N, C-alpha and C positions, 0 to 999 in steps of 0.2 A: 184866148189868153191862157197861158199856162198857170196852173194853180201853184202858189208858193208852198214848198214843203218845209216842215220844221224837223230838224234833227233831234231825236230823243236818245241821248246816250244812256244806256241802261247801266245802273250800278249793281254789279254782281259782287258776291263774296270775294271772288278772286280779284276783281279790279279794286275793291275796297282795300283788301290787304296789301295789294301792290302799291296803291296810292299812299296808304299810311306808312308803308315801309320806306317809300321814297321821301315822304315828309319827315319821318323820324331821322333818316340819314342826313337830310338837309339841316335839321335842327342841330344835330351833332356837329355838323360842319359850320354852323353859325350862319347859314345862308338860305333861309326859307323865304321865298319871294313874297309871301303874304305878309311877312313881318318887315318888309323893306321900306314901307312907307309909300310905295307906288301901287296904285290900284291896278290889278290885272285887267287887260281888255276883255270885253264880253265876246263870246264866239259869234261868228256869223250865223244868222237864222234862216238863210235862203238855200242852204244845201249846195252852195257853190263849190267850185274846185279849190277855193282858197281856205276851206274850213280846216283841212288838216294843218295848214300852216298856222292858222289862227290858234288852233288848239295847242300846237307846240309851244306857243308863247306862255302857256300856263305852267309848263314844266320848269322846275328849278334848274338854273344853269350849273354846270359842273364846276366845282372849285377844288383846289388842291386840299387834301386832308391836312389838318394841322399836325405839326411834328409831335410825336409822343415819345416819352421816355419811361422806362420802368425802373423802380428802385426796390431793393429788398427791404422789407420792414417787418414789424412785429406788433401785434395787438398788445394793449396794456390793460386789458379788462380785469386782470387778476382772477379770471375764472379758472379754478384749479391751479392757479399760479403759473400757468404755462407760458402765456404770451405767445399766442399762435402765430406762426410765421406766415407772411403773405407778401404779395407784390402790389405796389401801388403804381398806378399809371398817372403820369403828369401830362397835361395837355394845356397849352397856352398859360403855363405858369400856375395851374391849379391842379390839385389832386382830383382826378376824374373817375377813377375806377379802383377797385380792390379785388384781387383774386387770390385764391388759395395757393400757397407755395407747395410744391411737390417735392418734399425731402425724402431721402431714403435712409434706412437703417444700415448698419455695417454690412449686412448680408445682401444688400441690394433691393430688399423688399420695401414697399412704401412704409414710411415711418408711422407708427401708431400714435405719435404725438404731434399731429398736425390736423387742424380743422380750421375752418373759418365759419363762424356761426352768424346768426342775424345781428348780433351785437357788433361783431367785427366789421360787417359790411356797413353798419350804421356809423362808423367812425368818420366817414366823409361829412355826414350831416353834423356830427359833433364838432368837427374841425371848423366848419363854417357856420356854427350856430350863432344866433343873435346875442346870446348871453356870454360870448367870449369876452374876457377881460382884455380891453384893447390897449390900455396905457396905464401907467401908475396913477393911483388915485388916493386922495386924502379925504377922510371923512369931513363933511361940511355941516352935518346936522347932528341930531342925537343918534346914539348907537341903535342900529336896526331901522332907522328912519328912511334910509335909502338915498340920502343926499350926499353927493360927492363933488370934489373939484379935481380937475386934471392937473397933474404936476409932472415935472421932468424926472427922468431917472436920477440925475445928479442930485436934485433936491430930495427925492425920496430916500436915496441911500444916505445922504448927509443927515437928514432929520431922524431917520431910524437909528443910525449908528451913534449919533450924538446922544440920543435918549438912552440907548443901551449903556453907553459909557457912563452917563450920569447915574443911572440906576445901579450899576455894578460898583461904582465908586461909593455910593451912599449905603447900599445894602448888601454888597457882596456878589460874587459871580452867580450864585443860584437865584438871584432876583430876576434873571432872565431865563425863560424856559423854551424848549423846543418840543414840538409834538408832530410826529408823522403817523401815517396809517398804512393802508394797503392799496393805495390808489395806483401804484406803479412799482414794478420790481426792477427798474433799469439801473445801470451802473452809475449814471450821473447823479441819481438821487442820493447815493452814499456820500457824495462830495459835501453834502450839508454837514455830515458828522465832523468834517475837518474844522469848520468854523465853530461848531458847538464845542468840540474838545478844546480848542484854543481859548474859547471864552469861559470854559468851565460852567456852561449853562445846564440847568436842571433838565431832566428828561421827563415829560409826561408820556408814559408808555400806554399804548392802546391795549385792551384786554379782550379782544374779540373772541378768540377761540383757545384761550390758554388751558382750560381744563382738558380738552381733548388732546391737545398737543403735548402737554407736560405729563399726562398719564402715560402716553406712549414712551416718552423719554424716561420716565421713572421705571417703566417696566423693562424696556429693552435697550435703553441708552440712545444717545444721539449719534447715529452713524454718519460718516462722511459721504456715503453713497445714498443713504435713504433714512430720513428721520423716523419714518414709521416702521412697519413690519414687513408687509408684502407690497411690492411695487404694483402699480396698476396693471402692468402688462401680464401679471400673474393671474388676473381674474379669470381668463378663459380656461385655465387649467383646473378649476375647481369642479366638483360634482354637485355641491350644494352651496348656493350663494344666498347668504342672509343679508339683505339690504335693511339695515337696522339704524333708524334715526337719521336717515338722509334720503334725498329724492334726486338721484343723479340725472333723471330725465330733464329736470329743470335747473338744478344747481351745478351740475357737472356735465353739461350736454356734450362737451368734447370728449368725455370719458365713456359715454354710454355705449358706444359701439363695442367696447370690451365686454359689457354686460350682455349685449346681444350675441356676441361671439360665444360666450359661456352658454347661453341658452341654446344656440345652434349646435353646440357640442354635446347637448343632452343634459346640461345642468338643471337642477330644480331651483326655482327662484322663490324665495320666501321674503316677504316684506313685513317688517314690524314697525308700526308707526301709529300715532294717535289719529291720523287722518288718512282717508283713502286718496293716495297721490296718483299721479300719472305713472309712476314706477309700479305702484300696487296694481294698476290696471293690466300690467304685463306679467304679473306674478302667478305662480302656481298656488300660492297660499298667502293670504293677507291676514295679519293678526293685529287688530286694533288694540292698543294698549293705553292705559291711563297715563297721562303725562307725568314724568318724574319718577316712574317706577321701573325703568328698564333694568336697573341693577338687581331688583328682586326677581325679575323673569329669568335673567341669566343664572341667578342663584338657584332657582327651582330646576332649571335644566341641568345644572351641575349636580344637584342632589340625585336626580334621576339617573344620570350617567354613572355616578358612584354606586347607586343601588344596583344597577344592571351590570356592574363589573367592567365598565368602560374606562376606568382610570388607567393611564399609561404610566406604570410605576417606573419603568426604565427611563422614560423621558423626565419624570419628576426628579429622579435621583441625579441624573447627569446634566440636565439642561436648565433646571430651576433651582431656587434656593430652598426647596421643600425640606431636605434633610438637615439644614443648618440649625444648630441649637441656639435658642434665644433665651437670655437670662430673664427670669421672672422679675428681678429687682429693677431693671432699668430698660428692658426691651431691646438691648443691644445683643449682638451675636457673642457667643462664648468663643474666646480666642485663646491661643496658647499662652499669651501674656497674662491672662486671668489666672493661670495655674503656675506662673513663674517659669514657663518653659521657653519664652521668647521675649525679646524687647518689644514693648508696645509700639506699634506703628512701623515696625521694620518689615522687610519683605518676608521674613520667616514667621511673622505673626499670623498663622493660619487660622481661619474659622474652623470650628470643630463640629463633628457629627458624632452620632452614637452607633457603634457597631459591636455586636456581641454583647459584652457586659462592660464596655469602657468607651470613653470619649477619645476620639483620635482626630488628627487633622483631616479635613475633608478630602484632600488629594491622596491620602494614605488608605482610604476605605474602599473596599470592593463593593459592598452592598449595605450601605448605611440604613438605619431605621428611618422610616418616613413618618411614623406616628408615635406619640407617646410623650410622657413627662418623666424626667430623670433627675437624679442628684449627682453632681460631679464635684467631689471634694468639698461638699457642703454647699455647693451653689445649685439652686433649683433652676432647672431649665426645661424647655419643651421644644419640639421641632417647630419650624416655621409653618410646616404643613398642618400640624396639629392646631396651631392658632387659626389658620384659614378654615379648617373643618369646623372648629368651635364656632366661628363667626357664621358660617353658612347654615349650620344646624340650629342657630337661634331662631330660624324661620321655618315654619311647617308649610307644606304645600297648600293647605286650605287657606291659610292667611295670605300666602303669596297670591293665590288665585283671587282672593277678595280684594287685595290692595291693587293688583295690576289690572283687574277686570278681565283676566285671561283664564278660562276654565282649566281645571287640572288636566282634563283630557287633551286639551290643546298644548299644554306645557309638555305632557308626555309625548305628544306627536312631534313637537319641535325637538326635544331631546333625542328621540329616536332618529329623526332625519339627520341631526347634527353629527351623531356618532356612527351613522351608517356608512360613511365614505368620506373622502376629502371634502372638508367644509371650510368655507371662507366667509368671514363677517366683513361686509363692506359698510362701514359706519361713517358718520360725518360729524358735524358740529351741532346737530339738533339736541342731543342729550346734555351737552355742556352749557346750554342756555338756561338751565335751571341751576340753582345754587348748589344742589347736591349732585351735580353732573358726574363727579368722579366716581360715585357709587355705580354708575352704569359702565364706564370704561374699565374700572378695576375688576368688575365682575366678568366682563367679557374676556379680559386677559386671563383671569383665574380659570374660567371655563376652558380656554385653550390650553393653559398649563396642565390642568388635571387630565384632560383627554389626549394630550399630545397632539392636538390639532393645530400645530404651528411648526415653523422651521421646515416646511415641505412646500414644494410647488403645489399650489392649489389649496393649501391649508394655512390659515393664519388670520390676520386682520389687516384690512386696508382702511385708512382713515383720511379721506379727503386730500387736501394739499400735502399732508405729511406722508403720503404714500406715492408721491410723484418723485421721479428721479432727480438727483442733485448732480448737475454737470460738474465735471472735474477740471481743474486748471484755471477757473476764474476766481480770483481773489481780489476784492476791493483793496486798493492801496491808499484810500483816502486819508487814513490816519497812521499808516505804518512808519512814516519817517518823522513823526512829531516828537517822539521820545518824552523828555521831561517837560516839553512845552505844553503837553496835554494836561489839563487840570481836572482832577477827579471831581465828579459832581453827583448829586443824589438823583434817584429815580423815584417817581411817584406814579403808581399805576392808576389808570383812568377811573376805576370805581371809587377811589379815594380823593379824586380831584375836587369834588364839591366840598368834602370835609376840609381839605387843605385850604381852600379859599375862604370858607366861612369861618374857620377857626384860626386863620392866619398862622398855620403851622400844622405839623403832623409828626408826632413822636419826637425824634431827635432833630427834625427839620424845624427850625425856629420861626420861620416866616414864609409866607406864600410868595410866589413869584409876582413881580409887578408888571411883567411883560411876557408875551409868548409869541413865538414864530410858528405858525401852523402851515404845514406843507404836505401834499398828497393825503390829506385827511379832512374830514368834515364832521367833527364831533357833535355839533349842534343838530345835524341831520341824522346821526347814527347812534350816538350814545344814549343809554337809558337815563331816565330821570332828567329829561331835557331841560326843564325849567331851572334846575339847579346848575346845569352847565351854563345856561344863559346868564344866570346871576354871577357865577364865578368868573366868566369871561368879562362881563361888564364891570366887574370890580377892579380889573387891571388898569394900570395907567396907560398902557399902549399895547394894542393887539395888531399883529402883522400877519396877513394871509397871503401866501403866494399860490396862485391857482390859475388854471386855464379858464375857469368859469366862475360866475358869481354864485357860489354855494351859499347855503344857509349860514355857515360860519363866517364867510366873507362879508355878509351883510352886517355883521356885528364888529367888523374890524375898524381900526383907525387908518390903516394903510393896506391897500390891495395891490399886489404886484402881478403883472400879466406874465404867464408862463407859456412858453412855446409848446405847441402840440408835438406829439412824438414824431410825426412825419416831417417836422420842421427842424430836426436836429439829428446828429449822429449819436449813437448810443450802443450799449451792449446789453442784451437781455440774456439771463441765465437761470432765473429762478425756477425751481421745480420743473426742470426740463433736462433731458440728456444732451441737448445742444447748447453750445455757446453761439449766440446769434449777434451779428453786427448789423444794426439797423442803419440804413443810409438816409442821410438828409435828402428829402425829395424836393422840397420847396423852401423858400426863405420864410422865416418867422413872420406871421401875420401881424399887422399893425405895429405896435412897439414891444411886442412880447419878446422875451429872452429865455434861453434855456436855464434850467436849474443850475447848471455848472457856471454859466456866466453870472447869474444873479448872486450866487454864493461868493464867487470871486470878487464881485463888486462890493458886497457887504463885508467880506473879509478885509479888503483893502481899506474900506471905510472905518473898520475897527482898528486899523493900524498894524495889521498882520501882513504887510506887503511882501515880506520875504518868504512867506509860506504860500503865496498865491501867484507864483510865477509860471506854473506848469500850464501847458496848452491842453486843450481837450484831447487831441490825438495822443499827446504824451501820457496823459492819465489813462486813457482807454488801453493803450499799448502796455502800460505797466501792469494792468490788471490781468493780462494773459501772458505775462513774461515771468515764469517761475518754474521750479523743478517739476511740479505736477503737470503743468501744461506741456513742458518739454517731453515728459515721459509719455503723454497722451498724443504726441505728434502735433500739438497746436502751437503755431507761431502767429505773430501779428500779421505778417505778410500773407500767410495762408488764409487767415480769417478774412482779411480784406479782399482776397481773391474769391473765396468760396462763400462768404457771408454766414454760413451755418456749418458748424463742425460737431459731429457726434463725438463726445468725449466722455464715454461711459461704457461699462461692460455690456457685451451683447446679450448675456443671459439676464432675464428678469431677476432683480435683487430680492432675496428673501432673507430677512434677519434670522440668524441661527442656522442657515443652510450654507449660503455662499458669502456671507459677511457676518462676523460674530456680534453678539450683543455687546454693546460698549457700556454696559452698566458697571458700577464699581466692582461687583462680584464676578463679572463676566458671564452672568447667567440671567435668565428671565426672572424678574423680581416681582412676585406678588406680595412679598413682605418688604417694606421699606424701612431699613434700619435708620433710626435717628432722623426721621423725616422732619423737615422744617417748613414753615410757611413760606410762600414765594416772597412775601415782603414782611419780614419780622417787625419792621418799623411801624406797620399799620395794624398789627394784631395785638390785642391786649390779653386774650385768653387763648391758650393753645394746649390741646390734649394730644401729645405725641403718641401715646400708646394707642389711642383710638384711631388716629390717622395712619398708623403704620401698616394696617392690613384692611382688607375690604370690610365694610359695614354698610348698613343702609339706614338712613334717616330721611324723613320727607323733605321736600323743598322748604325754603324759609317762609314762603307766602302761599304759593299756589297748591294748597292741599285741603282736602275736605274736612280735616280735623282742626284746621285753623279757625279760631273764633271769628275771624274776619269773614269767613266763608258765608256766614248767615247774611251778612250785609252785601257782600260781593261774591255771588256764587258762580261766576263765569271765569274761566281761565283764558287769557288772551295770548295768542302766540302769532308769530309771523313766519311766513315760509318764503324760501327763495323761489324766484321765477326766472324764466329764460329771457326776460326783457330787461333785466337790470343786474348790476353787480353793486351791492350797497346802493348809494345814491348816484352812481355813475349811469350814464345813458338816459338820464331823465330829460335830456334836451334833444333827443333824436326824433323828429316827426314821424319817420317810418315806424318806429317802435310805439310811439304814442298813438298812432292810428290803430294799431293792434290792441293796445292796452292803454286806453286814454285816461283812466282815472282810478283811484283806489276804491276798493269796496271790501266789505266785511262778509265773510262766508259764515253762515249760521245753520245749525241743524234745524230741521223743521219743528222738532219738539220745542226748542228754545224760542223759535220765532213765534209759534202759535201761542205759547204762554204769555208773550208780550204783545200780541196783536200785530205782529210785523209781517208784511207781505213782500214778495219780490219787488225790488226797486224802491222800496221805502227809504226815506232818509232816517238814519238812526244815530243816536249819540251813545258812545261808550264813556264811562266815567268811573273814577274812584277818588280817593282822597288826594291824589297827586295831580290829577288833571283830567282832561277829556278830549275826545276827538269826534267829529261829526262827518259822516260819509254815507254812501249808499249801501243797501243790504242785498245780498244774494243768498237765496235759500239753497243749501247744499247738503244732502243726506250723507255725503262722504265725511262730514265733520262729526266728531263725537259729540253727543249731547253734553252741554256744559263747556264746550271749547269753541272759541271764536278764532277765526284765521284770517289774516290779511297778508297780501304780498309785501315783502320787505323792499325798502328802497325809496319810498315816496318822501317828499319834502313838504314843508309847511304850505306852500302855495297850491299844492295838489289837493289838499283837504278842503271840505266845505267850511270847516272851522276846527280850531285846535290842532293837535298833532299826536300821532299814535305813540311817539316816544315820551310824551308827557305822562302816559299811564304807567310806564315801567319804573322799576326801582334800581338804584345803584348798589343795593345791599349785596354782599358777596360772602362766600364761604371762606373761612380763615386760611385754608390750605392753598387756594388758588385765587389770584387776582383775576376776576372774570366778570364780564358783562352778562348779566342774567336776564335777558329780555323777556323770557317766557315765564319766569317766576313771578307771575303777576295776576292778581284777581281784580275783577271789575264787574260792573253791572251795565245793562244796556236798556235803552228806552227808545220808543218811536218818537220822532220829532214831528210835531203837528204841522 
């Protein structure tokens, strides 16, 4: 008798990989036999000739690949404001893949403004996330309780607009408010301003990064090409790159290749930051600085540059306001009209400078004095530069070293590096999250003015979004045809919203709004002093939130309206980018969601503005790129539809003062601000114009060691940007949560040991405003006395409390600014 043989099929690495590849392909095709519900037959065990045939039955049957389509799209993560271009693949009616678009610059080279990061790839998971708002909902329980009932779009629009009509009839147009944020920079978002203008509704304006942005505008003006000073593409041209108050490896990951290019070109990289960041890990020199003292460090560097003869007097005379004469009496510039030589306010009313032994019009002087005090026909004056020097020399280097915690020797080294060759400061919005943030930016600009380290390729200042290119030819037409139908309305900035609501008015605004429409914004998740925001929102009669997801703010709404995802609508993206990009609708809106354009059109008609909402989406988008500027740049609607992305911007990197002029009132870089006024005079009771006109340094409002509160709360709490989030966006992407699953607080070992805290312990941070409970991570990269948490987490992510409950809505009078970092607290281990 023949002995039966048993076939033993050996599983090798090669056969395993082959098998898994086949299985993966079958899954993609939707036809894996093991998932078909039919059990595969077992192979023969006797080694017969039929074995091969039996084994073949295990192989998946070939099926036709599903039809695929690709659509040009754009991310909307608001990371650097770019909206990175991409292609999305649609398979079986669903978005199945995202890939980077390969755009080119005018010279044919790959565009420097195109990346697709891990957040961009996570958009598929966000699009199909379980917390997508699926249909209009009306609150069915208490605010924040999470009880809802489904309603129709018709009922939602009627109930919302009926209430708005009643409120505006009883209390006036400003009884309804609108608030937007930075959740998307697409064209259709601006359509909301059409309805708001027709209603005369109040604006609740976010104040995320106003200090950094407006300091740039005050210094160099708002250019149509570039709001900041040096475009990001100019970074590789520098010899010394100072990364100061930003962490581009995390917060601007699509820009960081420009930093790498600068390093590859031989640039020295210096990082100045309170914490050892991932950017610092790649630096030649890391300088840990005490939070809130950046302006003093720049002051010390300027003093050393002056001492060493590094002032660029020609630049000061011709490009800055340095020689302009300022009257001692009122802080205004001396003009010809002050001497009866011109009509006040006329084009001939020139600012005066001092040359020789007389005051003359600035454009008539060859070599005006830079320093000094003078008397002109009985009027006491001094140069703007003299005022700056007097302010700088109020501080000696030893005091600067003590306050900044940067040794004098290091300040000397920084100054020498800065003045040795082309130097560029790459800053962000870290410094402006303290109430005294303008002291940092104004000092950086003054340092550049004094040394002439600006208006050159490779020399100047880049600042986050404000140094990204502004595409030409896109102009929102959402309100251009309204004329007198648009009703003027007040604006209240976010830091004063709690006061507005608690006091039922603010300055000349006699009453608080009774309703608010929140869109592309999540203030309860992002604004400081969160508990006051919750109280203010809950005091309203009706709150409406339009969003793709159930945000923290949405949970406190009366009505939540489902918004279509970007891939579910046609739109134009143009913010902070040299391209105008037409995003194609790839799939139909999921569930009952609608685009912002359609939602606002429905609400507009519900308010009775039918005649103003007759335009189609395509008609609106076409009108935004049909203008003389677009025509001059060669952009037409038909060309945009064909090519999807058009570079409509100069080829040369923009540098303010070099290839585009400063658009300040004087046409020069302004370290002295004549007659400077607060951003919102209505919200300011005390104002010192003379102090605010030129650089000075005062400590933060709260987070300072000399604050009496410091004894009770000796720790400064700050948050940092991370690559996994943009504000509270991307919190619903499983692939990102797998990498970064929960919030934690980073603590210096000294602070941890003093409180008996070990790695992984649960800790509670607290102050008089609130508390938050989360896990601890010991990190020697944090300064002693400074606690750091990743920005962007929401209430459900914390063990208890919320980190925004710790921060204050207090703001400096010059700028309406959210000052998250100006915050003291204490920490304890939770048993």
